[in-house]
Structure formats: C-alpha cells, structure tokens
Residue, then its C-alpha position, 0 to 999 in steps of 0.5 A: m777443854d779450853i773453858n772459853m771455847k764457844k759450844i755450838m750445837v749442830t743439828g742434823v749431822g747426818g744430812n747435808v745441811g748439817q755438814g755443811i754448817i759443821e764444814g763452815l764452822r771448821k773452816s772459821n778463822c776462829a775453828n780453834a775456839y769452836w767446840i762442836l756437837g752433832t744431834d741426829i736421830a741417829p744412834y751415836p756413832l752412825c751417823a756421817g756427820y758425827s765423825m765431824c763432831d767433837v760429840g755427837v748425841q741422838v734425839p728423838y725425831a721432831i713429830d716426837p712430843r719429847f723432842i724439845p725437852a731432849v733437846k734442852e737437856v743435851i744444852r743445859n748438859n753440855r752449856i751449850d752456847y748456840v745452836l744451829i739448825g740443819v734440819d727443816a722439820e726443827v726449824l718450826l719447833y727452835t723458833k715457836h720455843k726460842e724464848e722458852i729454851e733460851s731462857e732456860t738455858r745459857c744458849k743462843i738459837i740462831v734462827s728467824d722470827e716465827s711470824f717468818v718461818n711460818v711464812a717460809t715454810d708454807k707455800y701458799l703462805t709464801y705466796l700471798y707474801l711474797k705478792k703482798i711485798g711486790v716480788n716476782c713469784p708464780e701463781t700458786w692456788l690451793r684448788l686449781p681455777f677451772p676451766s682457765c687453768e693452763f697445764p702443765v702445774i706443779a702439785k706439791p706439799r704446802t710444807g714439804h722440802g726438796s722433790k718430797g711430794v712434788i708431781v707435775i700434772d699435765s690435765y685433769d685426769k691427772i689429778v684424778e688418778n693421784k689421790q694424794i694430791q686431792d689432800a687439803g695438804y697440797c697446793f697447785q703452782e705455775y710451772l716455770d721451766g727456765d733455769e733454776y738458781t739458788c741463792g743465800l742471803l746473810f742478815n746480821q744480828e740487827h736483821k740487816l741484809i749484809d750478803s748474798i750469793i747467787m748461784k745457778r744449779k742442776l737438780e737431781c732428787g731435789v738435791t743441787v748436784e751441780a753448781q755455778v757461782v754467777e752474778h745476776e743484776e735481775i736476781q741480784k735485784m731481788i734479793e734486795k727487793f725481798a730483804a728490804g720487805t723482812n721487816g726485821k723478821v730474818l736472822g742468820s742465814i736464809n735461802l731463796q730458790i729462784k726459777m726464770k720465766n721469759s728471763v725473768p727471775y721468780i722465787h718460788e721457795i723461802n728456806p729460813r735456814f742454812s742451804g744444803t749448798t753450804q758446803m760448796r759455797v764455803m768452797a767457792g769464799y762464801n762461809d755464811v756459817a762462820s761470819i753469823v757465828d763469830n759476829f755472835a761468838f766474839g762481835i766480829p763485824i760479818k763483811k760483804s764476800n767475793p766468792k770465786k766464779v767457780y763450777m763445784f760438783r757434789k761426790a758421794v763419800a764413804i767413812v767407816v765407824d766401829k759401832c761402840 
C-alpha cells in the first residue's frame, strides 16, 4: 500500500448508511488515494459491507463500555486518518469522545459538535431547538395536552431512529393499551399526513452550509425505498434558515426529515450523520461523502453540486462470502 494513501475508517458497514459512505468514497475523483477500513459488530468477513472495504474489523456494540477503547485501538493500529460514522448509536459516543480520540491518535473524526448532536438525537430537544430558531416543526409534548389534544398523534421514542417504536395514536384508549408509550423515554408529536422529503445538508470545515439536496421519498419500515430529486422553493428557504441558526456547531453531512402540512414544510427530525439514502444521492450526482473527505484530505474546495432530477429505487442484492 502506498504510504501516501489516506486511511479512512467507516463504521457500521453492515447497514445502508455505512455502505452508502463507502460507495461515495469509491466514486470520489480521489478514490485511488483512499484505503478503507470498515467496522461492524459482525465478525469478519460475515457482513455485507466488509466486501466493499480493503479490510474489516469487528468492534463491540456502542452500548458496551469496551467500545471506545476498542475503536481507539483500531485507529492506532491502522493509523487511521479520518473516521466516518454510519451508526446512529455511535454518533453520540464519537462526538462526546472526539477531543480525547483525536488527541490520542492522528485521526480526525468528521462529526458535528456534541451540543448539536445531543439536541438532534432527542426528539423533544429537537422541537425546542427548532422553535427557538423560528423553523416550522410539529408540536411535540412530553405528555399529551388533555383534554385539548386532537387525534391522531404520533408516539415515538425521544432518542429513537427510523420507525422503531413509533405508534400512531388515535384515541386515549390506545395510550392505555400501549404501556411502552407511558414510559418517560417517549414523546408525542403532532400528526402530519402530507408528503415526506429527506434533505441532505453539507457543511464545510468553517461550519458553513455549502450544498444541499431535496428528495421526495416513500418509506417502508423507516427505510427510503423510492426517492425523487426535486427543487422546492419553500423547503430550500427552510434549509437556509435552519443552517443560519446552527451557529457553527455543524460539520459535514446531516439530514433533515420534512413533512408537509397545508403545503407548508415542517422539520420533524434531524439526523446528525450521513443519510441512509447516501448511495441514491451519489447516483444522482450529489456525493457529500467525497466532497467533505476530499476537502479534509487534499484541500479540494467543496462546490455546490447539480444533482440530476431523477427517480431512484432501492433494490436488494445478495452476496456470498467464504467464512474464514
């Protein structure tokens, strides 16, 4: 291996986020200069994403106290230059331990500020934050406002992701029936039944918004299965207003999940990481992974992209590995 190659560690390569990140790196104009190490909770080589990497390494679950020591060891042993995060549960840990890891190793973790990540990964704090900066968002409560509540409402874990644990509540009786949503870890959100959009935002090293993409999408079990790249004036205005309120706390790629209400966009979720639709975006000509890594690694300026206005569909692909 060329000693001048940049070593990139991509986490969670068993999932669609990690695999999308790898796809973005492989499609970079600097792809030949990147050596990719993938991590996952699965033993090597029993993970689909490992086949896309130069090498794969098993790490503990993020909730395991051995996680941070383990990733430090992987970073040191492989002289990793940059870490790209593909797992929701790992984002909080990496941003919390960012200074520690970077000071003990020679790598750079491309992740937003801890204060922003803490807000973005908590649905109720997200609501308070969006209200503070004056951006439309669905009303959200820790407890339903009896008796003025209008059904249906959405019950969701405050720190969940995807559609895990999300329940549509159409009556008070359903609240009584579902003991789990009476837990303090849940919040309630105004139900929005309009079209859904996923928006990618890319911030440079000076924490300025440089690029964005808007995709109208269809979800199944929390995963985008169909997407269409679109232009939407009102959503673009909302993206710019949101970015202006981030106050230098965002780095790299994040996602806004938006639903419409009476033709008005509302942000209902912030994901402070690369998107599960990264692979789709790359195919459309929006490669935020390459843009930010090329910039960090080689100082190549991030330029605004011009993604093709295309429809995209997710398909299942099977691979075979020989167990070692």
